[in-house]
C-alpha positions as CSV (number, residue, x, y, z in Angstrom):
1,M,0.0,0.0,-0.1
2,K,1.2,3.5,-0.8
3,K,1.9,5.6,2.2
4,E,0.0,8.5,3.0
5,I,1.9,11.8,2.1
6,T,1.7,13.8,5.1
7,N,2.4,17.8,4.8
8,E,5.8,17.3,6.5
9,I,6.6,14.6,3.8
10,L,5.4,17.1,1.2
11,M,7.3,20.1,2.4
12,E,10.6,17.7,2.8
13,A,10.7,16.7,-0.6
14,A,9.6,20.1,-2.4
15,A,12.6,21.6,-0.2
16,S,15.0,19.0,-1.5
17,F,15.2,20.2,-4.9
18,A,17.4,23.0,-6.6
19,T,14.1,25.1,-7.5
20,Q,14.4,29.0,-7.8
21,G,13.5,30.7,-4.7
22,E,11.5,29.5,-1.5
23,V,8.4,27.2,-1.6
24,K,5.3,29.5,-1.9
25,S,2.5,26.7,-2.2
26,C,2.2,23.0,-3.0
27,E,-1.1,21.5,-4.2
28,R,-2.2,18.4,-5.6
29,Y,-2.5,18.8,-9.4
30,G,-4.0,16.9,-12.5
31,N,-6.2,13.6,-12.5
32,G,-3.5,10.9,-12.8
33,H,-4.0,7.5,-11.2
34,I,-0.6,6.3,-10.9
35,N,1.8,8.7,-9.2
36,D,1.1,11.6,-6.8
37,T,1.5,14.9,-8.8
38,F,1.7,18.3,-7.3
39,L,2.0,22.0,-8.6
40,L,5.1,23.4,-6.8
41,T,5.0,27.3,-6.9
42,C,8.4,28.9,-6.0
43,D,10.0,32.0,-8.0
44,R,8.5,29.8,-10.9
45,R,6.3,27.1,-11.3
46,Y,7.3,23.1,-11.3
47,I,5.6,19.5,-11.2
48,L,6.4,17.6,-8.1
49,Q,5.6,13.9,-8.3
50,R,5.8,11.1,-5.8
51,M,6.6,8.0,-8.0
52,N,4.6,4.9,-7.7
53,T,7.0,2.2,-6.7
54,E,4.3,-0.6,-6.5
55,V,3.7,-0.1,-10.2
56,F,7.4,0.5,-10.9
57,Q,9.5,-1.4,-8.7
58,N,12.8,-0.1,-9.9
59,P,12.5,3.6,-9.6
60,Q,16.1,4.2,-10.1
61,A,16.1,2.4,-13.5
62,L,13.2,4.4,-14.7
63,M,14.7,7.6,-13.6
64,E,17.7,6.6,-15.6
65,N,15.6,6.2,-18.6
66,I,13.9,9.6,-18.4
67,E,17.1,11.3,-17.5
68,G,19.0,9.8,-20.7
69,V,15.7,10.5,-23.0
70,T,14.9,13.9,-21.8
71,S,18.6,14.9,-22.1
72,Y,18.8,13.4,-25.8
73,L,15.2,15.2,-26.7
74,R,16.5,18.5,-25.5
75,Q,19.6,18.3,-27.5
76,S,17.5,17.1,-30.7
77,V,14.8,20.1,-30.0
78,I,17.9,22.4,-29.9
79,K,19.3,21.2,-33.1
80,N,16.1,22.1,-34.8
81,G,15.8,25.5,-33.6
82,G,12.9,24.9,-31.1
83,D,12.6,25.7,-27.4
84,P,13.9,23.0,-25.0
85,D,12.0,24.2,-22.0
86,R,8.4,23.8,-23.8
87,E,9.1,21.2,-26.2
88,A,10.7,18.4,-24.1
89,L,10.3,17.6,-20.1
90,T,13.0,19.3,-18.0
91,L,14.2,17.5,-15.1
92,V,15.4,19.7,-12.0
93,R,17.9,17.7,-9.9
94,A,17.8,17.2,-6.2
95,K,20.5,19.2,-4.3
96,D,22.5,16.3,-3.9
97,G,22.8,16.4,-7.6
98,K,20.6,13.0,-8.3
99,S,17.6,13.0,-10.9
100,F,15.5,12.0,-7.8
101,Y,15.1,12.4,-4.3
102,V,14.3,9.8,-1.6
103,D,12.3,11.0,1.4
104,S,12.5,9.9,4.9
105,Q,9.8,7.1,4.7
106,G,11.5,5.7,1.5
107,G,9.3,7.5,-1.1
108,Y,10.9,8.6,-4.4
109,W,10.3,11.9,-5.7
110,R,11.1,14.0,-8.6
111,V,10.7,17.6,-10.1
112,Y,10.1,18.9,-13.6
113,L,9.9,22.3,-14.9
114,F,6.0,23.3,-15.6
115,I,5.5,24.1,-19.0
116,E,3.2,27.3,-18.9
117,N,0.5,28.2,-21.5
118,A,-0.3,24.6,-22.4
119,T,-2.8,22.2,-21.8
120,G,-3.6,18.4,-22.0
121,Y,-7.0,17.1,-23.3
122,D,-8.3,13.8,-21.9
123,Q,-10.7,13.1,-25.2
124,V,-10.2,13.8,-28.7
125,K,-12.8,16.4,-29.9
126,N,-12.2,16.7,-33.6
127,P,-9.9,15.5,-36.0
128,D,-7.3,18.1,-35.5
129,D,-6.8,17.1,-31.9
130,F,-6.2,13.5,-33.1
131,Y,-4.0,15.0,-35.9
132,Q,-1.9,17.0,-33.5
133,S,-1.4,14.0,-31.2
134,G,-0.1,12.2,-34.2
135,C,2.3,14.9,-35.0
136,S,3.7,15.1,-31.4
137,F,4.0,11.1,-31.1
138,G,5.6,11.0,-34.4
139,R,8.0,13.9,-33.6
140,F,9.0,11.9,-30.5
141,Q,9.9,8.9,-32.7
142,G,11.8,11.1,-34.8
143,L,13.7,13.3,-32.3
144,L,14.7,9.9,-30.5
145,A,15.7,7.9,-33.9
146,G,19.2,7.9,-33.0
147,Y,19.1,7.1,-29.5
148,P,20.4,3.6,-28.6
149,A,17.2,1.7,-27.5
150,D,18.9,-1.2,-26.4
151,K,20.4,1.0,-23.6
152,L,17.1,1.5,-21.7
153,W,15.5,-0.4,-19.0
154,E,12.4,-2.2,-19.2
155,T,10.3,-0.7,-16.5
156,I,7.4,-3.1,-16.9
157,P,9.1,-6.5,-18.7
158,D,7.3,-7.9,-21.8
159,F,4.8,-5.0,-21.7
160,H,3.7,-5.7,-25.4
161,N,5.4,-8.9,-26.1
162,T,2.1,-10.3,-27.5
163,P,3.3,-14.0,-27.8
164,K,3.6,-13.9,-24.1
165,R,0.3,-12.2,-23.6
166,F,-1.2,-14.9,-25.5
167,E,0.7,-17.7,-23.5
168,T,-0.8,-15.9,-20.1
169,F,-4.2,-16.0,-21.6
170,K,-4.1,-19.7,-22.6
171,K,-3.0,-20.6,-19.1
172,A,-6.0,-18.5,-17.4
173,V,-8.4,-20.2,-19.8
174,E,-7.0,-23.7,-18.6
175,E,-7.1,-23.0,-15.0
176,D,-10.3,-21.3,-15.1
177,V,-10.0,-20.1,-11.4
178,C,-13.2,-18.4,-11.3
179,G,-15.3,-20.9,-13.3
180,R,-16.0,-18.2,-16.0
181,A,-14.8,-20.1,-19.0
182,A,-18.0,-21.5,-20.0
183,N,-19.6,-18.2,-20.4
184,V,-17.0,-16.6,-22.7
185,Q,-16.4,-19.2,-25.2
186,E,-17.3,-17.4,-28.4
187,E,-14.6,-14.8,-26.9
188,I,-12.2,-17.4,-26.2
189,A,-12.4,-18.7,-29.9
190,F,-12.1,-15.4,-31.2
191,V,-8.6,-15.2,-29.7
192,M,-7.7,-18.7,-30.6
193,D,-8.5,-18.2,-34.2
194,R,-6.2,-15.5,-34.2
195,A,-3.4,-17.0,-32.4
196,E,-0.9,-17.2,-35.3
197,K,-1.1,-13.5,-36.1
198,M,-0.2,-12.6,-32.6
199,G,3.3,-13.3,-32.9
200,T,3.7,-11.3,-36.5
201,A,5.6,-8.1,-34.9
202,Q,7.8,-10.0,-32.5
203,R,8.9,-12.4,-35.3
204,M,9.8,-9.5,-37.4
205,L,11.6,-7.9,-34.7
206,S,13.6,-11.2,-33.8
207,Q,14.7,-11.6,-37.8
208,G,15.8,-8.0,-38.1
209,E,12.8,-6.8,-40.1
210,L,11.7,-4.3,-37.6
211,P,14.2,-1.9,-35.6
212,L,14.1,-1.7,-31.8
213,R,13.0,1.7,-31.0
214,V,12.6,4.3,-28.0
215,T,8.8,3.9,-27.4
216,H,6.6,5.6,-24.9
217,N,4.0,2.9,-24.2
218,D,0.9,5.2,-23.5
219,T,0.3,7.3,-26.5
220,K,-3.1,8.7,-25.4
221,L,-3.9,12.1,-26.1
222,N,-3.8,13.2,-22.6
223,N,0.1,12.7,-22.8
224,I,0.5,15.4,-24.9
225,L,0.5,19.2,-24.1
226,I,-1.3,21.4,-26.9
227,D,0.0,25.1,-27.3
228,D,-2.6,27.3,-25.9
229,A,-1.9,29.9,-28.6
230,T,-1.1,27.9,-31.4
231,G,-3.2,24.8,-30.8
232,K,-0.5,22.7,-32.2
233,G,1.3,19.8,-30.0
234,L,4.2,21.0,-28.1
235,C,5.8,18.3,-25.7
236,V,5.0,14.5,-24.8
237,I,5.0,14.0,-21.4
238,D,4.4,10.9,-18.9
239,L,7.7,9.1,-19.5
240,D,7.5,6.6,-16.9
241,T,6.7,3.8,-19.3
242,V,9.6,4.8,-21.9
243,M,11.3,1.6,-23.0
244,P,12.6,-0.3,-25.9
245,G,9.9,-1.6,-28.3
246,L,8.5,-1.1,-31.8
247,S,7.3,2.4,-33.3
248,I,4.3,0.4,-34.6
249,F,3.0,-0.3,-31.2
250,D,3.3,3.2,-30.2
251,Y,1.1,4.3,-33.3
252,G,-1.1,1.1,-32.9
253,D,-2.1,2.1,-29.3
254,S,-3.1,5.7,-30.4
255,I,-5.2,4.2,-32.9
256,R,-6.9,1.6,-30.8
257,F,-7.7,4.3,-28.2
258,G,-8.5,7.4,-30.3
259,A,-10.0,6.2,-33.5
260,N,-12.6,3.7,-32.0
261,T,-16.1,5.0,-32.5
262,A,-17.0,3.9,-28.9
263,A,-15.7,4.2,-25.2
264,E,-13.2,1.5,-24.3
265,D,-15.7,0.1,-22.0
266,E,-18.8,0.4,-23.9
267,P,-21.3,-2.1,-22.9
268,D,-23.0,-2.2,-26.5
269,A,-19.8,-3.8,-28.6
270,S,-21.7,-2.9,-31.9
271,K,-21.2,0.7,-31.2
272,A,-17.5,-0.1,-31.7
273,S,-15.6,0.4,-35.2
274,L,-12.8,2.0,-36.7
275,S,-13.3,5.8,-37.7
276,L,-11.3,5.9,-41.0
277,P,-11.4,10.0,-40.7
278,L,-9.6,9.6,-37.4
279,F,-7.5,7.0,-38.7
280,E,-6.4,9.0,-41.7
281,A,-6.0,12.2,-39.4
282,Y,-3.5,10.6,-37.0
283,T,-1.6,8.7,-39.6
284,K,-1.1,11.8,-41.7
285,G,0.4,13.6,-38.5
286,F,2.4,10.5,-37.4
287,L,4.1,10.4,-40.9
288,E,4.6,14.3,-41.1
289,G,6.3,13.9,-37.6
290,C,8.6,10.8,-38.1
291,G,8.1,9.4,-41.6
292,K,11.8,10.0,-43.0
293,D,13.1,8.0,-39.8
294,L,11.0,5.2,-40.2
295,T,11.9,2.2,-42.4
296,E,9.8,1.0,-45.1
297,N,8.7,-2.1,-43.3
298,E,7.9,0.1,-40.3
299,I,5.4,2.1,-42.5
300,R,4.3,-0.8,-44.2
301,M,3.5,-2.4,-40.9
302,L,1.8,0.4,-39.3
303,P,-1.8,-1.1,-39.8
304,W,-0.6,-4.2,-38.1
305,G,0.4,-2.1,-35.1
306,A,-3.1,-0.8,-34.7
307,Y,-4.4,-4.3,-35.2
308,L,-2.3,-6.2,-32.8
309,M,-2.4,-3.4,-29.9
310,T,-6.3,-3.9,-30.2
311,L,-5.9,-7.8,-30.3
312,E,-3.8,-7.6,-27.4
313,C,-5.8,-5.4,-25.4
314,G,-8.7,-7.0,-25.7
315,T,-6.8,-10.3,-24.7
316,R,-5.7,-8.8,-21.7
317,F,-9.1,-7.8,-20.6
318,L,-10.3,-11.5,-21.4
319,T,-7.6,-12.7,-19.3
320,D,-8.5,-10.5,-16.3
321,Y,-12.0,-11.2,-16.5
322,L,-11.1,-15.1,-16.5
323,Q,-8.5,-14.5,-13.3
324,G,-11.0,-12.8,-11.3
325,D,-10.7,-9.0,-12.2
326,T,-7.4,-8.7,-10.7
327,Y,-5.4,-6.2,-12.8
328,F,-7.7,-3.6,-14.2
329,H,-9.7,-1.7,-11.8
330,V,-13.5,-2.6,-12.5
331,A,-16.5,-0.5,-11.6
332,R,-19.4,-2.8,-12.3
333,E,-19.9,-6.7,-12.9
334,G,-18.6,-7.7,-16.2
335,H,-16.8,-4.6,-16.9
336,N,-13.6,-6.3,-18.4
337,L,-15.8,-8.4,-20.5
338,D,-17.4,-5.2,-22.2
339,R,-14.0,-3.7,-22.4
340,C,-12.9,-7.0,-24.0
341,R,-16.1,-7.4,-26.5
342,T,-15.3,-3.7,-27.4
343,Q,-11.9,-4.4,-28.3
344,F,-12.8,-7.4,-30.5
345,A,-15.3,-5.5,-32.3
346,L,-12.8,-3.1,-33.2
347,V,-10.4,-5.9,-34.4
348,K,-13.4,-7.5,-36.6
349,D,-13.9,-4.0,-38.4
350,M,-10.2,-3.4,-39.1
351,E,-10.4,-6.7,-40.7
352,K,-13.2,-5.4,-42.9
353,K,-11.5,-2.2,-43.5
354,W,-8.0,-3.7,-43.8
355,G,-7.4,-2.5,-47.5
356,Q,-8.7,1.0,-46.7
357,M,-6.3,1.1,-43.9
358,E,-3.5,0.0,-46.4
359,D,-4.4,2.7,-48.9
360,I,-4.4,5.6,-46.4
361,V,-1.2,4.7,-45.0
362,A,0.3,4.8,-48.7
363,H,-1.5,8.1,-49.4
364,C,-0.4,9.6,-46.2
365,M,3.5,8.6,-46.9
366,K,3.2,10.3,-50.5
367,I,1.7,13.8,-49.1
């Protein structure tokens, strides 16, 4: 269990970083569920976070990843003539010179410069929002194209190892610890019918046909900041899940979440489908951001990234349902089953629209 943050601990942490001026205020900020986030006001504003060491059990490795990636991003932004304080996260070091501080109760803290006049949005309100998201995550890929991804720690091992997710699913079906398998035979068959496809990307990676990249692994709209003045995507945030991975999975997870016509947990799975206009908007932005830095195989496999991320996510929801809803938070009976069915409905719609998806990727690459 996470320890309660007392005012004494909060002030201890706030005073332990090389911020400008005395602490004027420190208040909870944002709606994140993983870390404890505060807006710290001194002579300027900062983001102060206590890292969740239950989710991220090696916080020093996590911070080593973030320190390396943010430093590289800042240099890349400078080379491109941009503003590194606004277009990349800036870590503020603790007074002992480290990128983090360990409080007297063993909690791990970090501080970033607060990026002023920029906003994060939770939902896609129009195609341009999604286009800007694509531009931002594509630019993130492009700016880090030269970073040695194999030097990064895996903060969550095998996070997008789809074949391993499939093996975990099969074990959950066999063990059937909650006696739920009989009620979801159709969903189980859906996964089993696509078993061979599960390993497509991993096989290409192991054979050198897809390169290992620095990946964000949580490419939702609310993890970019939009410039308040220009409406343009400005900076990618929330780098806790930055790991070595595949570019097509970062792309694909955005499509899975943002181009679905239904909410992720919509009880009526018939409402789920792939919005081709949103698919095109994001693809255009993503390829504008990093197309020249991707290989031909990576571009060709972008639809596969969307397909595999949706299939993997649906399989994970079904696995958790079979195991008794122990991983994903549920708010109602059958919540994970609703999530699973919505993802599988999206997979089926992608299968119907496969040719159109490939045509859109080819068209966006030529623009």
